[in-house]
C-alpha positions in Angstrom: -70.8 -182.3 46.9 -69.3 -178.9 46.5 -66.8 -177.3 48.9 -68.1 -174.4 51.1 -67.0 -170.9 50.3 -65.1 -170.7 53.5 -62.9 -173.6 52.3 -61.8 -171.7 49.2 -58.1 -171.4 48.5 -56.3 -168.1 47.9 -53.6 -169.5 45.6 -53.4 -172.1 42.9 -53.6 -175.7 44.1 -51.0 -178.3 43.1 -52.8 -180.5 40.6 -49.6 -181.9 39.1 -48.6 -184.9 41.2 -46.9 -188.2 40.4 -49.2 -190.7 38.6 -50.6 -193.6 40.5 -49.1 -197.0 40.1 -50.5 -198.8 37.1 -51.5 -195.6 35.3 -50.1 -195.1 31.8 -48.4 -191.7 31.3 -48.3 -190.3 27.8 -47.7 -187.0 26.0 -50.6 -185.6 24.0 -49.3 -186.7 20.6 -49.0 -190.3 21.8 -52.4 -190.3 23.5 -54.2 -189.0 20.5 -52.5 -191.5 18.1 -53.3 -194.3 20.5 -57.1 -193.7 20.7 -57.5 -192.8 17.0 -55.7 -196.1 16.0 -58.0 -198.0 18.4 -61.1 -196.4 16.9 -60.0 -197.2 13.3 -60.2 -200.9 14.0 -63.7 -200.9 15.5 -66.4 -202.9 13.8 -69.2 -200.9 12.3 -71.6 -201.6 15.2 -69.2 -200.7 18.0 -67.9 -197.4 19.5 -65.4 -196.1 22.0 -66.5 -193.6 24.7 -63.4 -191.7 25.8 -63.5 -189.4 28.8 -61.0 -186.5 29.2 -60.9 -185.0 32.7 -58.7 -182.4 34.3 -58.9 -179.3 36.4 -60.3 -176.0 35.1 -57.9 -174.5 32.4 -56.0 -177.7 31.8 -57.0 -177.8 28.1 -59.7 -180.4 28.1 -61.7 -178.8 25.3 -58.7 -178.2 23.1 -57.4 -181.7 23.4 -60.9 -183.2 22.9 -61.4 -181.2 19.8 -58.0 -182.4 18.5 -58.9 -186.0 19.1 -62.2 -185.6 17.2 -60.5 -183.7 14.3 -57.8 -186.3 13.9 -60.2 -189.2 14.2 -62.4 -187.6 11.5 -59.4 -187.1 9.3 -58.7 -190.8 9.6 -62.2 -191.6 8.5 -63.6 -192.3 12.0 -67.0 -190.7 12.6 -66.6 -188.9 15.9 -68.4 -186.4 18.2 -67.5 -184.2 21.2 -69.8 -184.2 24.2 -68.8 -181.5 26.8 -70.0 -182.1 30.4 -70.5 -178.3 30.7 -73.8 -178.6 28.8 -75.2 -180.2 31.9 -74.8 -177.1 34.1 -78.0 -176.1 35.9 -79.4 -172.9 34.4 -78.5 -169.6 36.2 -82.0 -169.1 37.6 -82.0 -172.5 39.2 -78.5 -171.9 40.7 -79.8 -168.7 42.1 -82.8 -170.4 43.6 -80.6 -173.0 45.2 -78.1 -170.5 46.5 -75.2 -171.9 44.4 -74.7 -169.2 41.8 -71.6 -167.9 43.6 -69.8 -171.3 43.1 -70.9 -172.2 39.6 -68.7 -175.1 38.4 -68.8 -177.1 41.6 -70.2 -180.7 41.3 -73.6 -179.8 42.6 -74.1 -177.0 40.1 -74.4 -179.7 37.4 -77.4 -182.0 36.7 -75.3 -185.1 37.3 -78.3 -187.6 37.1 -79.1 -186.2 33.6 -75.5 -186.5 32.6 -75.3 -190.1 33.7 -78.5 -190.9 31.9 -77.3 -189.2 28.7 -74.1 -191.3 28.8 -76.1 -194.5 29.2 -78.1 -193.5 26.1 -74.9 -192.9 24.2 -73.6 -196.3 25.3 -76.8 -198.1 24.3 -77.1 -196.4 20.9 -76.6 -198.7 17.9 -76.8 -198.3 14.1 -80.4 -197.7 13.1 -81.5 -196.1 16.4 -82.4 -192.5 16.8 -79.9 -189.6 17.1 -79.2 -188.6 20.7 -79.4 -184.9 21.2 -77.4 -183.5 24.1 -77.0 -179.9 25.5 -74.0 -177.6 25.0 -72.9 -174.8 27.3 -72.8 -171.4 25.5 -70.2 -169.2 27.1 -71.5 -166.1 25.3 -74.7 -166.3 27.4 -73.4 -168.5 30.3 -76.2 -170.9 29.9 -76.7 -174.5 28.6 -78.5 -174.8 25.2 -80.6 -178.0 24.9 -80.3 -180.3 21.9 -77.2 -178.6 20.5 -75.0 -181.7 20.2 -76.2 -184.5 18.0 -74.7 -187.9 18.6 -75.4 -190.1 15.6 -75.6 -193.9 15.7 -72.8 -194.0 13.2 -70.3 -192.2 15.5 -67.6 -194.7 16.3 -65.7 -192.4 18.8 -67.5 -190.3 21.4 -65.2 -187.9 23.3 -66.6 -186.7 26.6 -64.8 -183.9 28.4 -65.4 -182.3 31.8 -64.0 -181.6 35.2 -65.8 -184.4 37.1 -65.6 -187.5 35.0 -63.5 -189.2 37.6 -65.4 -187.9 40.6 -66.3 -190.6 43.2 -69.0 -188.9 45.2 -72.8 -188.5 44.6 -74.7 -189.4 41.4 -71.7 -188.3 39.2 -69.7 -191.3 40.6 -71.4 -193.5 38.0 -69.8 -191.6 35.1 -66.4 -193.4 35.3 -68.0 -196.8 34.7 -69.6 -195.5 31.5 -66.3 -194.7 29.9 -64.2 -197.2 27.9 -61.0 -195.2 28.7 -60.4 -192.1 30.8 -57.6 -189.5 30.6 -56.5 -187.0 33.2 -54.7 -183.9 31.9 -51.6 -182.8 33.7 -50.5 -179.2 33.2 -48.4 -176.9 35.4 -50.6 -174.7 37.6 -49.1 -171.4 36.6 -49.9 -172.0 33.0 -53.4 -173.4 33.8 -54.4 -170.4 36.0 -53.1 -167.9 33.4 -55.3 -169.6 30.8 -58.3 -169.5 33.0 -57.9 -165.8 33.6 -57.4 -165.1 29.9 -60.5 -167.1 29.0 -62.8 -165.2 31.4 -61.4 -161.8 30.3 -61.9 -162.8 26.6 -65.6 -163.0 27.4 -65.7 -159.4 28.8 -65.0 -159.9 32.5 -62.9 -157.5 34.6 -59.3 -158.8 34.9 -59.0 -158.2 38.7 -62.4 -159.7 39.5 -61.6 -162.6 37.2 -58.4 -163.5 39.0 -60.2 -163.4 42.3 -62.9 -165.7 40.9 -60.3 -168.1 39.5 -58.3 -168.3 42.7 -61.5 -168.6 44.9 -63.9 -170.7 42.8 -62.1 -172.5 40.0 -59.2 -173.5 42.3 -61.6 -174.9 44.8 -63.0 -177.1 42.1 -59.5 -178.0 40.9 -58.8 -179.6 44.3 -61.8 -181.9 43.8 -60.8 -182.7 40.2 -57.2 -183.6 41.2 -58.5 -186.1 43.8 -59.8 -188.2 40.9 -56.4 -188.4 39.1 -55.6 -191.9 40.4 -58.8 -193.2 38.8 -57.7 -192.3 35.3 -56.4 -195.0 32.8 -54.0 -192.5 31.3 -52.3 -189.3 32.5 -51.6 -187.0 29.6 -48.7 -184.7 30.3 -49.1 -181.3 28.7 -46.1 -179.4 30.2 
């Protein structure tokens, strides 16, 4: 469940902490090489579902895109599935009274996300394409059917804040991933990235920083709690 507005933090949270015992720690280059090499050896009727988690602004989308690009360059059919596509639409968030904390766990359609991942896991050569939604930041809404997952895709890269969350319906996500990564980035760099991202889409810089420190950092606390459930911690700086 989401954190109440009165629990919001006024400063960046510390999401960079020592990795749990038994967790592999790699830099981004090593992590990408490792998963691409694994996918190259897969039989034609098998696939790897990789989950990339981390707090807002950690660079999940950037690294996920890199994995997909390098896998395709190596001849591995790959696709990127962002969890953000499973945001509830704005009108529903307003009806539920959750619009002011968009990005919290209960502002996603977690059951639909879990069901979609199950379909991806069950997909085999000769079965239909699985069409999944994509979040369009230009309109701040999910767009249905924008991500086609083909039965020939050998590597499916899923990225999102709450892939390692252990509460509510989203707790089933971790068990649907073959491998999970948690991205570790210093908080000052991460917060600066978040502010720049919002401003790039036309938002006021002062209001944006307030939103980041109030809403995004509240979510960052929840995401960081799942770090110990990752298979690999990827150090980004």
